[in-house]
C-alpha positions, 0 to 999 in steps of 0.5 A: 816659276812664274816670269813675273817673279823673274821680272822682280827679282832682277829687277829687285837685286838691281836696286838692290846693287844700286842702293848699297853704300860703296867703300869708298865715300864716307858713309861707307868707309864709317859703316865698314870702321864700324863693323871692324870695331865690332868683330873686333871685339868680338874675336877678342871675346871669344878667345876670350873664353876658349882660352887664358885671354889678356882681360885688358885687351877684353876691356878696351875691345868690349869699350870700343864696341861699347863707343862705335854702338853709341856713336853709331846710334847718336848718329843714326837718332840725328838722321832720324830728328831730321828727317821728322823736321823736314816732314814737318815742314808746311808745303 
């Protein structure tokens, strides 16, 4: 293995750890809650497909997952919109 490749890999790993959201920040908590809601929806859907699951729980879980995805997309759109506004600012 080339030494420069090893150094680059170590630098990438160090930067990756520094930029990932931690669980104690509001963004980290929101991301974790989003992942939990989507995982719960997937779990209930799998149970409904493999056994006689409760259809009401399935509808509830899918609705919660849909709401979580819509909220995440809305937040992403606001961030992109703010970034575009910053780019339009005169220097």
